[in-house]
N, CA and C atoms of all chains as a GROMACS GRO file, in nm:
protein
  600
    1MET      N    1  -0.752   3.856  -0.617
    1MET     CA    2  -0.792   3.927  -0.500
    1MET      C    3  -0.832   4.078  -0.526
    2THR      N    4  -0.920   4.128  -0.455
    2THR     CA    5  -0.965   4.267  -0.475
    2THR      C    6  -0.888   4.366  -0.406
    3GLY      N    7  -0.820   4.321  -0.290
    3GLY     CA    8  -0.750   4.409  -0.233
    3GLY      C    9  -0.816   4.515  -0.144
    4LYS      N   10  -0.927   4.491  -0.101
    4LYS     CA   11  -1.038   4.582  -0.038
    4LYS      C   12  -0.998   4.564   0.107
    5THR      N   13  -1.034   4.669   0.194
    5THR     CA   14  -1.016   4.643   0.335
    5THR      C   15  -1.164   4.662   0.389
    6ILE      N   16  -1.191   4.554   0.474
    6ILE     CA   17  -1.349   4.576   0.543
    6ILE      C   18  -1.305   4.629   0.680
    7THR      N   19  -1.399   4.703   0.732
    7THR     CA   20  -1.385   4.750   0.855
    7THR      C   21  -1.524   4.730   0.927
    8ARG      N   22  -1.514   4.795   1.056
    8ARG     CA   23  -1.629   4.798   1.148
    8ARG      C   24  -1.756   4.842   1.080
    9ALA      N   25  -1.748   4.937   1.012
    9ALA     CA   26  -1.864   4.962   0.938
    9ALA      C   27  -1.936   4.861   0.834
   10ASP      N   28  -1.855   4.785   0.783
   10ASP     CA   29  -1.890   4.676   0.689
   10ASP      C   30  -1.969   4.557   0.776
   11LEU      N   31  -1.919   4.555   0.897
   11LEU     CA   32  -1.956   4.446   1.010
   11LEU      C   33  -2.098   4.493   1.028
   12CYS      N   34  -2.114   4.621   1.062
   12CYS     CA   35  -2.235   4.675   1.121
   12CYS      C   36  -2.334   4.673   1.016
   13GLU      N   37  -2.320   4.698   0.879
   13GLU     CA   38  -2.412   4.687   0.772
   13GLU      C   39  -2.454   4.540   0.765
   14ALA      N   40  -2.365   4.431   0.767
   14ALA     CA   41  -2.404   4.313   0.754
   14ALA      C   42  -2.501   4.266   0.857
   15VAL      N   43  -2.466   4.322   0.990
   15VAL     CA   44  -2.578   4.283   1.102
   15VAL      C   45  -2.704   4.351   1.072
   16TYR      N   46  -2.694   4.482   1.043
   16TYR     CA   47  -2.820   4.554   0.998
   16TYR      C   48  -2.894   4.493   0.892
   17GLN      N   49  -2.819   4.428   0.783
   17GLN     CA   50  -2.894   4.367   0.685
   17GLN      C   51  -2.955   4.248   0.707
   18LYS      N   52  -2.884   4.155   0.803
   18LYS     CA   53  -2.916   4.023   0.832
   18LYS      C   54  -3.029   3.996   0.942
   19VAL      N   55  -3.004   4.110   1.050
   19VAL     CA   56  -3.067   4.095   1.183
   19VAL      C   57  -3.193   4.181   1.184
   20GLY      N   58  -3.190   4.293   1.105
   20GLY     CA   59  -3.297   4.392   1.128
   20GLY      C   60  -3.299   4.484   1.238
   21LEU      N   61  -3.186   4.496   1.311
   21LEU     CA   62  -3.193   4.594   1.406
   21LEU      C   63  -3.161   4.740   1.349
   22SER      N   64  -3.173   4.849   1.431
   22SER     CA   65  -3.146   4.970   1.377
   22SER      C   66  -2.996   4.986   1.370
   23ARG      N   67  -2.937   5.086   1.267
   23ARG     CA   68  -2.807   5.098   1.245
   23ARG      C   69  -2.724   5.113   1.367
   24THR      N   70  -2.780   5.219   1.465
   24THR     CA   71  -2.720   5.232   1.579
   24THR      C   72  -2.696   5.116   1.667
   25GLU      N   73  -2.797   5.040   1.664
   25GLU     CA   74  -2.795   4.926   1.752
   25GLU      C   75  -2.715   4.818   1.703
   26SER      N   76  -2.709   4.791   1.567
   26SER     CA   77  -2.612   4.714   1.509
   26SER      C   78  -2.477   4.749   1.528
   27ALA      N   79  -2.435   4.874   1.535
   27ALA     CA   80  -2.302   4.915   1.564
   27ALA      C   81  -2.270   4.881   1.710
   28ASP      N   82  -2.363   4.913   1.795
   28ASP     CA   83  -2.334   4.877   1.939
   28ASP      C   84  -2.309   4.718   1.959
   29LEU      N   85  -2.401   4.643   1.904
   29LEU     CA   86  -2.380   4.490   1.918
   29LEU      C   87  -2.235   4.447   1.851
   30VAL      N   88  -2.192   4.499   1.742
   30VAL     CA   89  -2.065   4.466   1.694
   30VAL      C   90  -1.946   4.499   1.782
   31GLU      N   91  -1.974   4.628   1.852
   31GLU     CA   92  -1.868   4.655   1.945
   31GLU      C   93  -1.882   4.565   2.066
   32MET      N   94  -1.994   4.519   2.114
   32MET     CA   95  -2.009   4.439   2.228
   32MET      C   96  -1.938   4.298   2.194
   33VAL      N   97  -1.957   4.246   2.087
   33VAL     CA   98  -1.900   4.116   2.029
   33VAL      C   99  -1.755   4.136   2.049
   34LEU      N  100  -1.702   4.219   1.984
   34LEU     CA  101  -1.554   4.234   1.999
   34LEU      C  102  -1.505   4.272   2.138
   35GLY      N  103  -1.589   4.358   2.215
   35GLY     CA  104  -1.556   4.385   2.349
   35GLY      C  105  -1.569   4.264   2.442
   36GLU      N  106  -1.657   4.164   2.425
   36GLU     CA  107  -1.656   4.044   2.509
   36GLU      C  108  -1.537   3.958   2.470
   37ILE      N  109  -1.501   3.951   2.353
   37ILE     CA  110  -1.399   3.851   2.326
   37ILE      C  111  -1.282   3.917   2.377
   38SER      N  112  -1.249   4.037   2.365
   38SER     CA  113  -1.136   4.106   2.427
   38SER      C  114  -1.106   4.094   2.580
   39ASN      N  115  -1.237   4.114   2.643
   39ASN     CA  116  -1.227   4.106   2.785
   39ASN      C  117  -1.180   3.948   2.833
   40CYS      N  118  -1.246   3.867   2.753
   40CYS     CA  119  -1.221   3.737   2.787
   40CYS      C  120  -1.065   3.701   2.796
   41LEU      N  121  -0.993   3.751   2.666
   41LEU     CA  122  -0.863   3.734   2.652
   41LEU      C  123  -0.775   3.792   2.756
   42VAL      N  124  -0.818   3.918   2.791
   42VAL     CA  125  -0.739   3.989   2.883
   42VAL      C  126  -0.744   3.927   3.020
   43GLU      N  127  -0.862   3.852   3.052
   43GLU     CA  128  -0.864   3.766   3.164
   43GLU      C  129  -0.783   3.629   3.158
   44GLY      N  130  -0.721   3.611   3.045
   44GLY     CA  131  -0.636   3.492   3.011
   44GLY      C  132  -0.709   3.383   2.953
   45GLU      N  133  -0.860   3.402   2.938
   45GLU     CA  134  -0.921   3.304   2.880
   45GLU      C  135  -0.939   3.275   2.738
   46SER      N  136  -0.921   3.172   2.692
   46SER     CA  137  -0.926   3.168   2.513
   46SER      C  138  -1.073   3.159   2.496
   47VAL      N  139  -1.083   3.199   2.339
   47VAL     CA  140  -1.214   3.213   2.299
   47VAL      C  141  -1.222   3.133   2.182
   48LYS      N  142  -1.315   3.030   2.182
   48LYS     CA  143  -1.306   2.908   2.060
   48LYS      C  144  -1.460   2.934   1.994
   49LEU      N  145  -1.435   2.976   1.880
   49LEU     CA  146  -1.563   3.002   1.785
   49LEU      C  147  -1.542   2.898   1.660
   50SER      N  148  -1.627   2.811   1.689
   50SER     CA  149  -1.649   2.694   1.615
   50SER      C  150  -1.650   2.718   1.470
   51SER      N  151  -1.591   2.647   1.364
   51SER     CA  152  -1.572   2.677   1.237
   51SER      C  153  -1.518   2.812   1.196
   52PHE      N  154  -1.472   2.892   1.289
   52PHE     CA  155  -1.398   3.008   1.265
   52PHE      C  156  -1.245   3.007   1.304
   53GLY      N  157  -1.247   2.996   1.436
   53GLY     CA  158  -1.098   2.962   1.488
   53GLY      C  159  -1.096   3.004   1.630
   54THR      N  160  -0.983   2.989   1.709
   54THR     CA  161  -0.967   3.023   1.844
   54THR      C  162  -0.862   3.134   1.869
   55PHE      N  163  -0.890   3.206   1.961
   55PHE     CA  164  -0.819   3.318   2.000
   55PHE      C  165  -0.757   3.273   2.136
   56LEU      N  166  -0.634   3.274   2.151
   56LEU     CA  167  -0.582   3.240   2.287
   56LEU      C  168  -0.463   3.339   2.324
   57VAL      N  169  -0.430   3.327   2.440
   57VAL     CA  170  -0.324   3.444   2.510
   57VAL      C  171  -0.213   3.343   2.540
   58ARG      N  172  -0.095   3.381   2.493
   58ARG     CA  173   0.020   3.308   2.523
   58ARG      C  174   0.124   3.394   2.610
   59SER      N  175   0.196   3.339   2.726
   59SER     CA  176   0.272   3.421   2.787
   59SER      C  177   0.419   3.385   2.743
   60LYS      N  178   0.508   3.483   2.704
   60LYS     CA  179   0.630   3.476   2.647
   60LYS      C  180   0.728   3.509   2.759
   61GLY      N  181   0.817   3.434   2.775
   61GLY     CA  182   0.934   3.467   2.869
   61GLY      C  183   1.034   3.563   2.818
   62GLU      N  184   1.138   3.606   2.903
   62GLU     CA  185   1.231   3.716   2.837
   62GLU      C  186   1.330   3.646   2.739
   63ARG      N  187   1.354   3.712   2.620
   63ARG     CA  188   1.460   3.650   2.541
   63ARG      C  189   1.539   3.747   2.474
   64ILE      N  190   1.660   3.717   2.418
   64ILE     CA  191   1.752   3.802   2.355
   64ILE      C  192   1.700   3.827   2.216
   65GLY      N  193   1.674   3.952   2.173
   65GLY     CA  194   1.650   3.978   2.020
   65GLY      C  195   1.763   4.049   1.971
   66ARG      N  196   1.749   4.086   1.865
   66ARG     CA  197   1.864   4.163   1.758
   66ARG      C  198   1.780   4.264   1.694
   67ASN      N  199   1.848   4.382   1.686
   67ASN     CA  200   1.807   4.484   1.588
   67ASN      C  201   1.856   4.451   1.446
   68PRO      N  202   1.759   4.417   1.381
   68PRO     CA  203   1.784   4.371   1.230
   68PRO      C  204   1.867   4.473   1.148
   69LYS      N  205   1.853   4.593   1.181
   69LYS     CA  206   1.927   4.712   1.110
   69LYS      C  207   2.063   4.710   1.164
   70THR      N  208   2.096   4.721   1.304
   70THR     CA  209   2.220   4.741   1.351
   70THR      C  210   2.291   4.599   1.396
   71GLY      N  211   2.214   4.511   1.414
   71GLY     CA  212   2.271   4.385   1.462
   71GLY      C  213   2.287   4.366   1.610
   72GLU      N  214   2.248   4.488   1.680
   72GLU     CA  215   2.280   4.518   1.824
   72GLU      C  216   2.168   4.409   1.900
   73GLU      N  217   2.217   4.343   2.009
   73GLU     CA  218   2.135   4.265   2.082
   73GLU      C  219   2.050   4.347   2.186
   74VAL      N  220   1.936   4.299   2.181
   74VAL     CA  221   1.852   4.379   2.280
   74VAL      C  222   1.766   4.277   2.378
   75PRO      N  223   1.761   4.283   2.499
   75PRO     CA  224   1.661   4.197   2.569
   75PRO      C  225   1.507   4.240   2.527
   76ILE      N  226   1.432   4.139   2.512
   76ILE     CA  227   1.291   4.149   2.499
   76ILE      C  228   1.210   4.098   2.610
   77SER      N  229   1.134   4.187   2.666
   77SER     CA  230   1.071   4.153   2.807
   77SER      C  231   0.970   4.064   2.808
   78PRO      N  232   0.939   3.997   2.905
   78PRO     CA  233   0.838   3.898   2.904
   78PRO      C  234   0.702   3.964   2.869
   79ARG      N  235   0.603   3.897   2.815
   79ARG     CA  236   0.469   3.953   2.775
   79ARG      C  237   0.362   3.861   2.753
   80ARG      N  238   0.258   3.919   2.746
   80ARG     CA  239   0.142   3.813   2.712
   80ARG      C  240   0.111   3.864   2.560
   81VAL      N  241   0.082   3.766   2.454
   81VAL     CA  242   0.056   3.794   2.330
   81VAL      C  243  -0.085   3.718   2.276
   82MET      N  244  -0.153   3.782   2.212
   82MET     CA  245  -0.285   3.716   2.137
   82MET      C  246  -0.248   3.638   2.026
   83VAL      N  247  -0.306   3.521   2.010
   83VAL     CA  248  -0.272   3.428   1.902
   83VAL      C  249  -0.406   3.396   1.824
   84PHE      N  250  -0.427   3.393   1.700
   84PHE     CA  251  -0.537   3.355   1.638
   84PHE      C  252  -0.526   3.211   1.559
   85LYS      N  253  -0.567   3.113   1.597
   85LYS     CA  254  -0.556   2.988   1.528
   85LYS      C  255  -0.670   2.969   1.438
   86PRO      N  256  -0.665   2.980   1.320
   86PRO     CA  257  -0.761   2.965   1.228
   86PRO      C  258  -0.831   2.811   1.230
   87SER      N  259  -0.971   2.784   1.219
   87SER     CA  260  -1.001   2.639   1.225
   87SER      C  261  -0.970   2.596   1.077
   88ASN      N  262  -0.999   2.450   1.074
   88ASN     CA  263  -0.970   2.383   0.934
   88ASN      C  264  -1.078   2.439   0.844
   89VAL      N  265  -1.202   2.451   0.891
   89VAL     CA  266  -1.307   2.495   0.797
   89VAL      C  267  -1.264   2.644   0.750
   90LEU      N  268  -1.228   2.729   0.804
   90LEU     CA  269  -1.175   2.853   0.757
   90LEU      C  270  -1.080   2.840   0.666
   91LYS      N  271  -0.975   2.775   0.691
   91LYS     CA  272  -0.857   2.755   0.598
   91LYS      C  273  -0.912   2.686   0.484
   92GLN      N  274  -0.999   2.594   0.488
   92GLN     CA  275  -1.052   2.512   0.355
   92GLN      C  276  -1.121   2.620   0.270
   93LYS      N  277  -1.221   2.690   0.341
   93LYS     CA  278  -1.297   2.790   0.270
   93LYS      C  279  -1.209   2.883   0.179
   94ILE      N  280  -1.130   2.950   0.260
   94ILE     CA  281  -1.010   3.052   0.183
   94ILE      C  282  -0.947   2.965   0.073
   95ASN      N  283  -0.901   2.839   0.084
   95ASN     CA  284  -0.829   2.771  -0.028
   95ASN      C  285  -0.932   2.748  -0.139
   96ASP      N  286  -1.052   2.701  -0.107
   96ASP     CA  287  -1.159   2.661  -0.197
   96ASP      C  288  -1.178   2.778  -0.293
   97THR      N  289  -1.177   2.910  -0.248
   97THR     CA  290  -1.215   3.008  -0.349
   97THR      C  291  -1.074   3.072  -0.403
   98LEU      N  292  -0.989   3.091  -0.320
   98LEU     CA  293  -0.853   3.164  -0.380
   98LEU      C  294  -0.776   3.067  -0.434
   99GLY      N  295  -0.785   2.950  -0.413
   99GLY     CA  296  -0.700   2.836  -0.480
   99GLY      C  297  -0.724   2.830  -0.632
  100ASP      N  298  -0.821   2.827  -0.682
  100ASP     CA  299  -0.851   2.793  -0.812
  100ASP      C  300  -0.844   2.895  -0.903
  101ASP      N  301  -0.889   3.022  -0.886
  101ASP     CA  302  -0.888   3.127  -0.976
  101ASP      C  303  -0.761   3.201  -0.990
  102GLU      N  304  -0.640   3.137  -0.940
  102GLU     CA  305  -0.510   3.225  -0.962
  102GLU      C  306  -0.407   3.126  -1.008
  103MET      N  307  -1.392   3.033   2.663
  103MET     CA  308  -1.543   3.066   2.621
  103MET      C  309  -1.553   3.016   2.485
  104ILE      N  310  -1.676   2.956   2.448
  104ILE     CA  311  -1.720   2.910   2.328
  104ILE      C  312  -1.825   2.990   2.273
  105LYS      N  313  -1.863   2.962   2.151
  105LYS     CA  314  -1.941   3.045   2.091
  105LYS      C  315  -2.080   3.063   2.156
  106SER      N  316  -2.123   2.940   2.197
  106SER     CA  317  -2.270   2.964   2.290
  106SER      C  318  -2.252   3.050   2.413
  107GLU      N  319  -2.141   3.037   2.481
  107GLU     CA  320  -2.117   3.124   2.591
  107GLU      C  321  -2.122   3.259   2.560
  108LEU      N  322  -2.045   3.306   2.437
  108LEU     CA  323  -2.048   3.438   2.404
  108LEU      C  324  -2.180   3.488   2.366
  109VAL      N  325  -2.262   3.404   2.287
  109VAL     CA  326  -2.398   3.447   2.288
  109VAL      C  327  -2.483   3.468   2.415
  110SER      N  328  -2.472   3.365   2.508
  110SER     CA  329  -2.542   3.382   2.643
  110SER      C  330  -2.489   3.504   2.719
  111ARG      N  331  -2.367   3.544   2.709
  111ARG     CA  332  -2.310   3.660   2.788
  111ARG      C  333  -2.370   3.792   2.728
  112LEU      N  334  -2.365   3.798   2.579
  112LEU     CA  335  -2.422   3.908   2.516
  112LEU      C  336  -2.576   3.926   2.536
  113ALA      N  337  -2.659   3.822   2.533
  113ALA     CA  338  -2.802   3.808   2.558
  113ALA      C  339  -2.814   3.872   2.690
  114GLU      N  340  -2.735   3.827   2.788
  114GLU     CA  341  -2.768   3.876   2.936
  114GLU      C  342  -2.746   4.026   2.952
  115ARG      N  343  -2.658   4.096   2.868
  115ARG     CA  344  -2.636   4.232   2.867
  115ARG      C  345  -2.738   4.300   2.782
  116ASN      N  346  -2.819   4.228   2.701
  116ASN     CA  347  -2.919   4.279   2.602
  116ASN      C  348  -3.060   4.214   2.634
  117PRO      N  349  -3.125   4.226   2.757
  117PRO     CA  350  -3.252   4.155   2.770
  117PRO      C  351  -3.341   4.183   2.667
  118HIS      N  352  -3.336   4.290   2.595
  118HIS     CA  353  -3.441   4.318   2.488
  118HIS      C  354  -3.451   4.239   2.368
  119LEU      N  355  -3.340   4.171   2.355
  119LEU     CA  356  -3.311   4.079   2.236
  119LEU      C  357  -3.342   3.940   2.274
  120TYR      N  358  -3.391   3.874   2.172
  120TYR     CA  359  -3.394   3.734   2.178
  120TYR      C  360  -3.258   3.670   2.169
  121GLN      N  361  -3.239   3.558   2.234
  121GLN     CA  362  -3.102   3.478   2.224
  121GLN      C  363  -3.084   3.432   2.097
  122ARG      N  364  -3.188   3.397   2.000
  122ARG     CA  365  -3.165   3.371   1.874
  122ARG      C  366  -3.115   3.492   1.773
  123ASP      N  367  -3.171   3.618   1.818
  123ASP     CA  368  -3.118   3.728   1.738
  123ASP      C  369  -2.951   3.750   1.759
  124VAL      N  370  -2.936   3.737   1.901
  124VAL     CA  371  -2.783   3.746   1.951
  124VAL      C  372  -2.709   3.651   1.864
  125GLU      N  373  -2.751   3.529   1.853
  125GLU     CA  374  -2.682   3.428   1.776
  125GLU      C  375  -2.667   3.473   1.628
  126HIS      N  376  -2.757   3.519   1.585
  126HIS     CA  377  -2.754   3.568   1.437
  126HIS      C  378  -2.665   3.704   1.419
  127ILE      N  379  -2.659   3.782   1.520
  127ILE     CA  380  -2.550   3.879   1.524
  127ILE      C  381  -2.412   3.841   1.518
  128VAL      N  382  -2.377   3.735   1.610
  128VAL     CA  383  -2.243   3.682   1.633
  128VAL      C  384  -2.211   3.604   1.495
  129ASN      N  385  -2.304   3.531   1.426
  129ASN     CA  386  -2.260   3.464   1.315
  129ASN      C  387  -2.257   3.564   1.196
  130ALA      N  388  -2.338   3.660   1.186
  130ALA     CA  389  -2.314   3.770   1.091
  130ALA      C  390  -2.167   3.817   1.091
  131VAL      N  391  -2.130   3.868   1.215
  131VAL     CA  392  -2.006   3.916   1.224
  131VAL      C  393  -1.878   3.813   1.186
  132LEU      N  394  -1.894   3.680   1.213
  132LEU     CA  395  -1.793   3.602   1.183
  132LEU      C  396  -1.823   3.568   1.023
  133ASP      N  397  -1.954   3.554   0.977
  133ASP     CA  398  -1.942   3.523   0.844
  133ASP      C  399  -1.906   3.621   0.728
  134GLU      N  400  -1.911   3.747   0.798
  134GLU     CA  401  -1.848   3.877   0.723
  134GLU      C  402  -1.727   3.878   0.714
  135ILE      N  403  -1.653   3.838   0.822
  135ILE     CA  404  -1.500   3.838   0.822
  135ILE      C  405  -1.445   3.714   0.721
  136THR      N  406  -1.527   3.602   0.752
  136THR     CA  407  -1.493   3.484   0.661
  136THR      C  408  -1.505   3.516   0.514
  137SER      N  409  -1.610   3.568   0.475
  137SER     CA  410  -1.636   3.601   0.329
  137SER      C  411  -1.536   3.702   0.278
  138ALA      N  412  -1.488   3.806   0.356
  138ALA     CA  413  -1.402   3.896   0.319
  138ALA      C  414  -1.273   3.827   0.287
  139LEU      N  415  -1.234   3.737   0.386
  139LEU     CA  416  -1.107   3.645   0.359
  139LEU      C  417  -1.110   3.550   0.239
  140THR      N  418  -1.213   3.501   0.208
  140THR     CA  419  -1.245   3.412   0.100
  140THR      C  420  -1.211   3.489  -0.040
  141ARG      N  421  -1.240   3.622  -0.027
  141ARG     CA  422  -1.229   3.711  -0.133
  141ARG      C  423  -1.076   3.760  -0.151
  142GLY      N  424  -1.001   3.738  -0.038
  142GLY     CA  425  -0.856   3.792  -0.027
  142GLY      C  426  -0.858   3.909   0.024
  143ASP      N  427  -0.966   3.978   0.080
  143ASP     CA  428  -0.961   4.112   0.144
  143ASP      C  429  -0.913   4.107   0.265
  144ARG      N  430  -0.874   4.223   0.332
  144ARG     CA  431  -0.835   4.222   0.454
  144ARG      C  432  -0.934   4.292   0.548
  145VAL      N  433  -0.939   4.246   0.668
  145VAL     CA  434  -1.046   4.292   0.774
  145VAL      C  435  -0.978   4.368   0.890
  146GLU      N  436  -0.992   4.511   0.911
  146GLU     CA  437  -0.930   4.569   0.993
  146GLU      C  438  -1.012   4.621   1.102
  147LEU      N  439  -0.990   4.583   1.223
  147LEU     CA  440  -1.085   4.611   1.333
  147LEU      C  441  -0.991   4.694   1.444
  148ARG      N  442  -1.004   4.817   1.431
  148ARG     CA  443  -0.899   4.910   1.500
  148ARG      C  444  -0.906   4.862   1.652
  149GLY      N  445  -0.802   4.853   1.733
  149GLY     CA  446  -0.807   4.835   1.866
  149GLY      C  447  -0.806   4.684   1.898
  150PHE      N  448  -0.862   4.601   1.802
  150PHE     CA  449  -0.882   4.465   1.818
  150PHE      C  450  -0.772   4.397   1.743
  151GLY      N  451  -0.769   4.396   1.617
  151GLY     CA  452  -0.668   4.329   1.546
  151GLY      C  453  -0.719   4.342   1.388
  152ALA      N  454  -0.614   4.282   1.295
  152ALA     CA  455  -0.642   4.272   1.157
  152ALA      C  456  -0.632   4.143   1.110
  153PHE      N  457  -0.730   4.084   1.008
  153PHE     CA  458  -0.722   3.962   0.960
  153PHE      C  459  -0.690   3.978   0.821
  154SER      N  460  -0.594   3.894   0.758
  154SER     CA  461  -0.544   3.915   0.635
  154SER      C  462  -0.519   3.772   0.562
  155VAL      N  463  -0.509   3.754   0.445
  155VAL     CA  464  -0.488   3.625   0.389
  155VAL      C  465  -0.321   3.635   0.328
  156LYS      N  466  -0.239   3.531   0.360
  156LYS     CA  467  -0.116   3.518   0.315
  156LYS      C  468  -0.109   3.418   0.219
  157ASN      N  469  -0.032   3.433   0.120
  157ASN     CA  470   0.007   3.322   0.012
  157ASN      C  471   0.121   3.259   0.044
  158ARG      N  472   0.112   3.114   0.037
  158ARG     CA  473   0.223   3.028   0.060
  158ARG      C  474   0.241   2.960  -0.087
  159PRO      N  475   0.349   3.009  -0.150
  159PRO     CA  476   0.364   2.948  -0.296
  159PRO      C  477   0.403   2.798  -0.288
  160ALA      N  478   0.388   2.736  -0.395
  160ALA     CA  479   0.416   2.601  -0.414
  160ALA      C  480   0.563   2.572  -0.377
  161ARG      N  481   0.601   2.477  -0.328
  161ARG     CA  482   0.738   2.437  -0.300
  161ARG      C  483   0.756   2.294  -0.296
  162THR      N  484   0.889   2.251  -0.292
  162THR     CA  485   0.939   2.115  -0.275
  162THR      C  486   0.947   2.094  -0.134
  163GLY      N  487   0.870   2.014  -0.077
  163GLY     CA  488   0.903   1.983   0.066
  163GLY      C  489   0.981   1.844   0.080
  164ARG      N  490   1.001   1.837   0.203
  164ARG     CA  491   1.084   1.668   0.213
  164ARG      C  492   1.006   1.608   0.342
  165ASN      N  493   0.994   1.482   0.310
  165ASN     CA  494   0.941   1.412   0.434
  165ASN      C  495   1.060   1.393   0.524
  166PRO      N  496   1.039   1.467   0.653
  166PRO     CA  497   1.159   1.452   0.741
  166PRO      C  498   1.199   1.330   0.786
  167ARG      N  499   1.119   1.213   0.771
  167ARG     CA  500   1.152   1.082   0.816
  167ARG      C  501   1.243   1.017   0.721
  168THR      N  502   1.187   1.026   0.590
  168THR     CA  503   1.262   0.963   0.488
  168THR      C  504   1.364   1.041   0.404
  169GLY      N  505   1.337   1.177   0.418
  169GLY     CA  506   1.415   1.248   0.324
  169GLY      C  507   1.372   1.273   0.176
  170GLN      N  508   1.259   1.190   0.160
  170GLN     CA  509   1.205   1.193   0.030
  170GLN      C  510   1.153   1.325  -0.020
  171LYS      N  511   1.156   1.379  -0.144
  171LYS     CA  512   1.099   1.502  -0.183
  171LYS      C  513   0.955   1.478  -0.223
  172VAL      N  514   0.889   1.572  -0.166
  172VAL     CA  515   0.737   1.592  -0.203
  172VAL      C  516   0.702   1.731  -0.253
  173ALA      N  517   0.610   1.728  -0.353
  173ALA     CA  518   0.568   1.845  -0.407
  173ALA      C  519   0.455   1.907  -0.317
  174VAL      N  520   0.463   2.027  -0.255
  174VAL     CA  521   0.366   2.106  -0.177
  174VAL      C  522   0.303   2.215  -0.271
  175THR      N  523   0.169   2.188  -0.289
  175THR     CA  524   0.115   2.297  -0.375
  175THR      C  525   0.086   2.431  -0.325
  176GLU      N  526   0.048   2.523  -0.392
  176GLU     CA  527   0.024   2.666  -0.341
  176GLU      C  528  -0.089   2.667  -0.238
  177LYS      N  529  -0.061   2.748  -0.137
  177LYS     CA  530  -0.184   2.759  -0.030
  177LYS      C  531  -0.193   2.894   0.017
  178TYR      N  532  -0.313   2.915   0.064
  178TYR     CA  533  -0.345   3.054   0.122
  178TYR      C  534  -0.390   3.036   0.254
  179VAL      N  535  -0.314   3.117   0.363
  179VAL     CA  536  -0.340   3.084   0.498
  179VAL      C  537  -0.393   3.225   0.580
  180PRO      N  538  -0.495   3.207   0.649
  180PRO     CA  539  -0.548   3.324   0.721
  180PRO      C  540  -0.450   3.357   0.824
  181PHE      N  541  -0.437   3.505   0.851
  181PHE     CA  542  -0.327   3.552   0.932
  181PHE      C  543  -0.388   3.664   1.022
  182PHE      N  544  -0.363   3.682   1.152
  182PHE     CA  545  -0.412   3.775   1.249
  182PHE      C  546  -0.305   3.849   1.305
  183LYS      N  547  -0.315   3.996   1.301
  183LYS     CA  548  -0.224   4.055   1.373
  183LYS      C  549  -0.286   4.161   1.461
  184THR      N  550  -0.248   4.116   1.609
  184THR     CA  551  -0.327   4.188   1.719
  184THR      C  552  -0.302   4.348   1.705
  185GLY      N  553  -0.420   4.407   1.742
  185GLY     CA  554  -0.422   4.562   1.742
  185GLY      C  555  -0.345   4.611   1.849
  186LYS      N  556  -0.304   4.733   1.836
  186LYS     CA  557  -0.215   4.800   1.935
  186LYS      C  558  -0.302   4.824   2.087
  187GLU      N  559  -0.419   4.865   2.069
  187GLU     CA  560  -0.504   4.872   2.207
  187GLU      C  561  -0.497   4.720   2.273
  188MET      N  562  -0.526   4.626   2.198
  188MET     CA  563  -0.537   4.493   2.262
  188MET      C  564  -0.408   4.450   2.318
  189ARG      N  565  -0.288   4.472   2.254
  189ARG     CA  566  -0.164   4.438   2.279
  189ARG      C  567  -0.127   4.498   2.419
  190GLU      N  568  -0.178   4.622   2.443
  190GLU     CA  569  -0.152   4.703   2.547
  190GLU      C  570  -0.223   4.643   2.679
  191ARG      N  571  -0.352   4.617   2.648
  191ARG     CA  572  -0.443   4.564   2.746
  191ARG      C  573  -0.404   4.442   2.812
  192LEU      N  574  -0.328   4.344   2.707
  192LEU     CA  575  -0.272   4.211   2.765
  192LEU      C  576  -0.173   4.243   2.854
  193ASN      N  577  -0.082   4.364   2.844
  193ASN     CA  578   0.038   4.398   2.927
  193ASN      C  579   0.007   4.501   3.022
  194ASP      N  580  -0.096   4.499   3.099
  194ASP     CA  581  -0.122   4.606   3.186
  194ASP      C  582  -0.112   4.757   3.135
  195GLY      N  583  -0.155   4.771   3.009
  195GLY     CA  584  -0.168   4.896   2.962
  195GLY      C  585  -0.030   4.950   2.904
  196VAL      N  586   0.068   4.869   2.911
  196VAL     CA  587   0.203   4.918   2.852
  196VAL      C  588   0.230   4.851   2.702
  197ASP      N  589   0.271   4.935   2.622
  197ASP     CA  590   0.293   4.890   2.489
  197ASP      C  591   0.433   4.875   2.463
  198LEU      N  592   0.448   4.735   2.462
  198LEU     CA  593   0.591   4.680   2.469
  198LEU      C  594   0.654   4.667   2.302
  199GLY      N  595   0.580   4.732   2.230
  199GLY     CA  596   0.625   4.721   2.078
  199GLY      C  597   0.570   4.593   2.022
  200ASP      N  598   0.616   4.561   1.904
  200ASP     CA  599   0.560   4.446   1.822
  200ASP      C  600   0.610   4.303   1.865
   0.00000   0.00000   0.00000
């Protein structure tokens, strides 16, 4: 593993290289892709991207948690959380490359 | 929403682009994230979330039905942690913590 961190700038560069829009427009489009996915999830709709994975929203009821440091019990309020379920294709690709060379 | 719907929605908002280009853009983004993860790199998208790869070491599992021991090989699994802004937006703008 190289231990690098990829950011928005790298995604914009990839769009710029592959699609041939201006850098500014590539950046705008990357933002719109993430924005559209986010908006969908906020509306409660899941987003299924074939061969990549599915983003979905789960509603969690109230439960009792514990402060791991003090052992004190604290109620955890009901909330909505976002979950990413990677597709089998993505999992396979990762294990194909990382699996052998280590 | 599925990928083709995402592409149509983006194309609607960008009438100056061909639908085909929008498709390439969406694929470029997903491919870039995928190839980073296959290198074991992290992908951090502020406000949205971060993708990373976790290692699951080899272990001896058990068939829950028969109780028989089975060797499970080492695995790498993609992991996603929701960003702060996204977490807040899902809960009416309130940050409820992790």
